[in-house]
C-alpha positions in Angstrom: 23.3 13.5 -16.6 22.6 16.1 -13.9 22.1 18.8 -16.5 19.7 16.6 -18.4 17.7 15.9 -15.2 17.5 19.5 -14.3 16.3 20.4 -17.8 13.5 17.8 -17.4 12.6 19.0 -13.9 12.3 22.7 -14.6 9.0 22.6 -16.5 7.5 20.5 -13.7 8.8 22.9 -11.0 7.6 25.9 -12.9 4.2 24.4 -13.2 4.2 23.8 -9.4 5.1 27.4 -8.8 2.4 28.7 -11.1 -0.3 26.4 -9.8 0.4 27.6 -6.2 1.5 24.2 -4.9 5.0 25.3 -4.2 4.9 28.4 -2.1 7.5 28.4 0.6 6.9 24.7 0.9 3.4 25.2 2.1 0.2 24.0 0.6 -3.1 25.8 0.9 -6.1 24.2 2.7 -9.6 24.6 1.2 -11.3 27.7 2.2 -14.7 25.9 2.2 -14.7 22.6 3.9 -18.1 21.8 2.3 -16.8 22.3 -1.2 -17.9 20.0 -4.0 -16.6 16.4 -3.6 -17.8 15.2 -7.1 -14.3 14.5 -8.3 -13.7 14.4 -12.1 -16.0 11.9 -13.8 -14.3 12.2 -17.2 -10.9 11.3 -15.6 -12.6 8.5 -13.7 -13.7 7.0 -17.0 -10.2 7.4 -18.5 -8.7 5.5 -15.5 -11.3 2.8 -15.8 -10.5 2.4 -19.5 -6.8 1.9 -18.6 -7.7 -0.7 -16.1 -9.7 -2.6 -18.7 -6.7 -2.2 -21.1 -4.3 -3.7 -18.5 -6.7 -6.5 -17.5 -7.3 -7.5 -21.1 -3.6 -7.7 -21.6 -3.3 -10.0 -18.6 -6.2 -12.2 -19.9 -4.6 -12.4 -23.4 -1.0 -13.2 -22.4 -1.0 -14.3 -18.7 -4.5 -15.8 -18.0 -4.3 -18.0 -15.0 -0.8 -16.9 -13.9 -0.1 -14.7 -10.9 1.1 -11.7 -13.0 1.8 -10.4 -16.5 5.2 -9.7 -18.0 4.1 -7.0 -20.5 7.2 -6.8 -22.7 7.7 -10.5 -23.0 3.9 -10.9 -23.3 3.8 -13.9 -21.0 2.7 -14.8 -17.5 4.8 -15.5 -14.4 4.1 -17.2 -11.1 5.4 -16.3 -7.6 5.8 -19.9 -6.6 5.7 -23.2 -8.4 1.9 -23.0 -8.8 -0.3 -20.0 -9.5 -2.2 -18.5 -6.6 -4.2 -16.3 -9.0 -2.7 -13.2 -7.6 -3.9 -10.8 -10.2 -7.6 -12.0 -10.4 -7.9 -12.0 -6.6 -6.1 -8.7 -6.1 -8.0 -6.9 -8.9 -11.5 -8.2 -8.2 -12.8 -5.6 -5.8 -11.4 -2.8 -8.1 -13.7 -4.3 -10.8 -16.6 -4.2 -8.5 -16.0 -0.6 -7.5 -15.6 0.4 -11.1 -18.8 -1.5 -12.1 -16.9 -3.8 -14.5 -19.3 -6.7 -14.6 -17.8 -8.6 -17.5 -14.2 -8.4 -16.1 -15.4 -9.4 -12.6 -17.1 -12.5 -14.0 -13.9 -13.4 -15.8 -11.9 -13.0 -12.6 -14.4 -15.1 -10.6 -14.2 -17.9 -13.1 -10.4 -18.0 -12.8 -10.5 -17.9 -9.0 -13.2 -20.5 -8.5 -11.8 -22.9 -11.1 -8.1 -22.5 -10.5 -7.4 -21.3 -7.0 -6.4 -24.2 -4.6 -4.4 -23.7 -1.4 -3.8 -27.4 -0.8 -0.3 -27.2 -2.3 3.0 -28.3 -0.8 4.9 -25.0 -1.2 6.3 -22.3 1.1 4.7 -18.8 0.8 5.4 -15.4 2.3 2.8 -14.9 5.0 2.7 -11.1 4.7 2.2 -10.9 0.9 -0.3 -13.8 0.8 -2.2 -12.2 3.6 -2.5 -8.7 2.2 -3.1 -9.7 -1.4 -5.0 -13.0 -1.2 -6.7 -13.1 2.2 -7.5 -9.4 2.1 -8.7 -9.7 -1.5 -10.9 -12.7 -0.8 -12.5 -11.1 2.3 -13.1 -7.9 0.4 -14.5 -9.8 -2.5 -17.0 -11.6 -0.2 -18.1 -8.4 1.4 -18.6 -6.5 -1.8 -19.9 -9.3 -4.0 -21.6 -11.7 -1.6 -20.5 -15.0 -3.1 -20.0 -17.4 -0.2 -17.2 -19.2 -2.1 -14.9 -16.2 -1.4 -15.3 -16.7 2.3 -14.8 -20.4 2.1 -11.5 -19.8 0.3 -10.5 -17.1 2.8 -11.1 -19.4 5.8 -9.1 -22.2 4.2 -6.2 -19.8 3.5 -6.4 -18.4 7.0 -6.2 -21.8 8.6 -3.2 -22.7 6.5 -1.4 -19.5 7.6 -2.0 -19.9 11.3 1.0 -22.2 11.9 3.2 -19.3 11.1 2.4 -17.9 14.6 3.9 -20.9 16.4 7.0 -19.0 17.6 8.0 -18.6 21.2 7.0 -14.9 21.1 3.8 -15.4 19.1 5.1 -13.3 16.2 4.9 -15.0 12.8 7.7 -16.5 10.8 8.1 -15.0 7.3 7.4 -18.2 5.4 4.9 -21.1 5.9 4.1 -24.2 3.9 0.5 -24.2 2.8 0.1 -28.0 3.0 2.4 -29.0 5.9 2.4 -25.9 8.1 6.2 -26.0 8.2 7.7 -22.6 9.0 11.0 -20.9 8.0 12.9 -17.5 8.1 12.5 -16.3 11.7 14.2 -13.0 11.1 11.4 -10.7 10.0 10.4 -7.1 10.3 7.6 -5.0 11.9 5.6 -4.7 8.7 5.5 -8.4 8.1 4.8 -9.1 11.8 2.2 -6.4 12.3 0.4 -6.2 9.0 -2.0 -9.1 9.5 -4.5 -7.7 12.0 -7.1 -6.3 9.6 -7.3 -9.4 7.5 -7.3 -11.9 10.4 -9.6 -9.7 12.4 -12.1 -9.4 9.6 -12.0 -13.2 9.1 -12.8 -13.6 12.8 -15.8 -11.2 12.5 -17.2 -12.9 9.4 -16.7 -16.5 10.7 -17.4 -15.9 14.3 -14.1 -17.6 15.2 -11.9 -15.4 17.4 -8.8 -17.5 16.9 -7.6 -15.5 13.9 -7.9 -12.1 15.5 -6.3 -13.4 18.7 -3.2 -14.7 16.9 -2.7 -11.5 14.9 -3.3 -9.3 17.9 -0.9 -11.3 20.1 1.8 -10.8 17.4 1.1 -7.1 17.3 1.3 -6.8 21.1 4.5 -8.7 21.2 6.0 -6.4 18.7 4.7 -3.3 20.4 6.2 -4.5 23.7 9.6 -4.4 22.2 9.6 -0.8 21.1 12.5 1.3 22.5 12.1 3.7 25.4 11.6 6.3 22.7 8.6 4.4 21.3 10.3 3.4 18.1 10.7 0.0 16.4 13.7 -1.2 14.3 14.0 -2.8 10.9 14.6 -6.5 11.7 13.8 -8.9 14.5 14.2 -12.6 15.3 10.6 -13.8 16.1 12.0 -16.7 18.1 14.0 -14.7 20.5 12.4 -11.2 20.2 15.9 -9.8 19.6 16.3 -6.8 17.3 18.7 -7.5 14.5 18.6 -4.0 12.9 17.8 -1.0 15.1 17.3 1.5 12.2 13.9 3.1 12.5 11.9 4.8 9.7 8.5 4.8 8.0 9.5 2.9 4.8 9.3 -0.6 3.6 9.7 -3.2 6.4 8.1 -0.9 9.0 5.5 1.2 7.1 2.3 -0.8 7.5 2.9 -1.8 11.1 2.0 1.7 12.2 -0.8 1.9 9.6 -2.4 -1.2 11.1 -2.4 0.1 14.7 -4.5 3.0 13.5 -6.7 1.1 11.1 -7.2 -1.8 13.5 -8.4 0.6 16.1 -10.8 2.2 13.6 -12.1 -1.1 12.2 -12.4 -3.0 15.5 -12.8 -0.3 18.1 -10.0 -1.8 20.1 -8.7 0.6 22.7 -5.3 -1.2 23.1 -4.7 -0.5 19.4 -5.6 3.1 19.9 -2.9 3.3 22.6 -0.3 1.7 20.3 -1.2 4.1 17.5 -0.8 7.2 19.8 2.5 6.0 21.2 3.9 5.1 17.8 2.8 8.2 15.9 4.1 10.5 18.5 7.5 8.8 18.5 7.7 8.9 14.7 6.7 12.5 14.4 9.1 13.5 17.1 12.2 11.6 16.1 11.9 10.4 12.5 10.3 13.6 11.0 12.7 16.1 9.5 11.8 19.6 8.5 14.3 21.2 6.2 14.4 24.3 4.0 13.1 21.9 1.3 10.0 20.8 3.2 8.8 18.1 5.6 10.4 14.6 5.2 10.9 11.5 7.2 14.4 10.0 7.3 16.1 7.2 9.2 17.2 7.2 12.8 18.5 4.9 15.5 15.6 3.4 17.5 17.5 3.6 20.8 19.0 7.1 20.6 16.9 8.9 18.0 20.1 10.0 16.2 19.6 10.6 12.5 21.3 8.0 10.3 20.3 9.1 6.8 18.1 11.5 4.9 16.6 8.9 2.6 12.9 9.0 1.6 11.1 7.2 -1.2 8.0 5.8 -2.9 7.1 3.5 0.0 7.3 6.3 2.5 4.8 8.2 0.4 1.9 6.4 2.0 2.3 8.4 5.2 0.2 11.4 4.4 -2.7 9.1 3.9 -2.2 7.7 7.4 -1.7 11.1 9.0 -4.8 12.4 7.4 -6.9 9.4 8.4 -5.6 9.9 12.0 -6.7 13.5 12.0 -3.4 15.3 11.4 -4.2 17.0 8.1 -1.7 19.9 8.7 1.3 17.5 8.7 -0.3 15.4 6.0 -0.7 18.3 3.6 3.0 19.3 4.1 4.3 15.8 3.5 2.1 15.3 0.5 3.6 18.4 -1.0 7.0 16.7 -0.6 5.7 13.6 -2.2 4.6 15.7 -5.2 8.0 17.3 -5.4 9.6 13.8 -5.4 7.3 12.7 -8.2 8.3 15.6 -10.4 12.1 15.2 -9.9 12.2 13.1 -13.1 8.7 13.2 -14.3 7.8 10.1 -12.2 8.9 9.1 -8.8 12.0 7.1 -8.0 12.2 4.3 -5.4 14.5 6.3 -3.1 15.9 9.8 -3.0 18.1 11.8 -0.6 16.0 14.8 0.4 19.0 16.7 1.8 20.8 16.6 -1.5 17.6 16.4 -3.6 19.1 13.6 -5.7 17.8 10.2 -6.8 19.7 7.3 -5.1 17.5 4.4 -6.2 16.1 5.0 -9.7 13.4 2.3 -10.4 9.6 3.0 -10.4 7.7 -0.2 -9.6 4.2 1.1 -10.5 3.8 1.9 -6.8 0.5 3.4 -5.6 1.4 5.2 -2.3 1.8 8.7 -3.7 -1.6 8.4 -5.4 -3.1 6.8 -2.3 -2.1 9.9 -0.2 -3.6 12.3 -2.7 -6.9 10.3 -2.6 -7.1 10.4 1.1 -6.4 14.1 1.3 -8.9 14.9 -1.4 -11.5 12.7 0.3 -10.9 14.3 3.7 -10.3 17.9 2.8 -12.1 18.4 -0.5 -9.2 20.4 -1.8 -9.1 20.1 -5.6 -5.3 20.5 -5.5 -5.2 16.8 -5.2 -7.3 16.2 -8.3 -4.6 18.2 -10.2 -2.0 16.0 -8.6 -3.9 12.9 -9.7 -3.9 14.1 -13.3 -0.2 14.5 -13.2 0.2 10.9 -11.8 -2.1 9.5 -14.4 -0.4 11.2 -17.4 3.0 10.1 -16.2 1.9 6.5 -15.9 0.4 6.6 -19.5 3.4 8.4 -20.9 6.2 6.2 -19.4 4.7 2.9 -18.3 2.0 2.0 -20.9 3.1 -0.8 -23.3 1.5 -2.8 -26.1 0.4 -5.3 -23.5 -0.6 -3.5 -20.3 1.7 -1.4 -18.0 5.3 -2.1 -16.9 7.7 -0.7 -14.3 10.7 1.5 -15.0 14.2 0.3 -14.2 15.4 3.9 -14.2 13.1 7.0 -14.0 16.0 9.2 -15.2 16.2 7.7 -18.7 12.8 5.8 -18.5 14.4 2.4 -19.2 11.6 -0.2 -18.9 11.5 -3.4 -17.0 9.2 -6.3 -17.7 6.6 -6.8 -14.9 3.1 -5.7 -14.0 2.6 -6.7 -10.4 -1.0 -7.4 -9.2 -0.9 -4.3 -7.0 -1.0 -2.1 -10.1 -4.6 -3.2 -10.6 -5.4 -3.6 -6.9 -4.0 -0.3 -5.7 -2.5 2.1 -8.2 -5.4 2.2 -10.6 -8.0 1.8 -7.8 -6.8 4.8 -5.9 -6.6 6.9 -9.1 -10.2 5.9 -9.9 -11.4 6.7 -6.4 -9.7 10.0 -6.5 -11.7 11.1 -9.5 -14.9 9.2 -8.8 -17.7 10.7 -6.6 -16.4 10.6 -3.1 -19.6 9.0 -1.6 -18.5 5.7 -3.2 -16.4 5.0 -0.1 -17.4 6.0 3.5 -14.4 6.0 5.7 -16.7 5.6 8.8 -17.6 2.1 7.7 -14.8 1.0 5.3 -11.1 0.7 6.0 -8.6 -0.2 3.2 -6.0 -2.8 4.0 -2.4 -2.0 2.9 -3.1 -3.6 -0.5 -6.1 -1.3 -0.9 -8.7 -3.9 -0.3 -11.8 -2.2 1.2 -12.9 -4.0 4.3 -16.3 -3.2 5.7 -16.8 -2.7 9.4 -18.7 -5.7 10.8 -20.8 -4.8 13.8 -21.0 -7.0 16.9 
């Protein structure tokens, strides 16, 4: 198996060497900062066509369900009743792509089928980033007031989740009764609510949403270690850490992201302070420069001692955050590592060991983070290296994940065994970031628009 993997990896590595991307594990910066930012319009059209292909498959086989199972050619729901995950998540991508017909189809599904008055427990984090974020973005980009009405209804139904002694939210809340459950949560689920709840406050004029989410963020931040790090699991009732492993991957990732983006979106100086403290700690203790490049592993939040050298698809969002925060030097180096990871098997694995350079968790779940970082770096630096990266990502997706009915994830990137699931974020994030990478870069202005962690573009609301 190792020989087979090496054989597959060699053409990719040779291509990297020839293209100048691998050169002592350094990546060049653009010589002219004012270079053309026009993207690649032909590639943008190709990505748009693939979005339509995936959406049409959803409409044919899973219309009205949360998501599509491409191999089974049927729909699936997260809970006992559909929350229209795919139509809500995909809507603003359609608007940005100029897909009027598809946007009208999505609106019809949302306004005729989406009802939050249902007696069922939902995960606060996922419902917030996908549905609340999607509805708010839809309202801002489309203007239909029904989106805001739905967003406010959902926001009110999620508020009971914050009724813990610490103010940090429970993981689950019942949409009808407000009953809460699962007090052991993580920094990402506790701290990745501020953009959505804050935007809801701005658009409705009711500060209660922002205050609840910010109180949770402050309570989490107050429990950082003396090094400035957070752990992986916490009891929101007691504020006690249940897992003191610190990293930038799933379960922590978007907490740090939202301190930066919250500061930029709401001009909140306290969030700026949280961001500075958090980023400095992570770059000091979690970052790991080896002979194979810049990576971020796992450490003990109390001592800073390194626990493992694991890095993966979810960590690949970090160059985007670094670049948005102004640290393009570190972002460029880490995005190079991301690209090396992608080419290990022709498409990225869920987790790898960067010390051994081997895959330790082989699925690829159609994740967007690697593509997201390439988009941010192209948008900020203008370096066309990232367009080349985007073409590699796009071709890999088409080659390995395209099916007769949309796209599906891979169970194992080494032998390309397929699973049977097209999550809504494939349309909300993966194809959106690919499209934006190739589209003219004036489509989004980072001074006035901030993407939530589900890639929903939220406009800055003045006042």
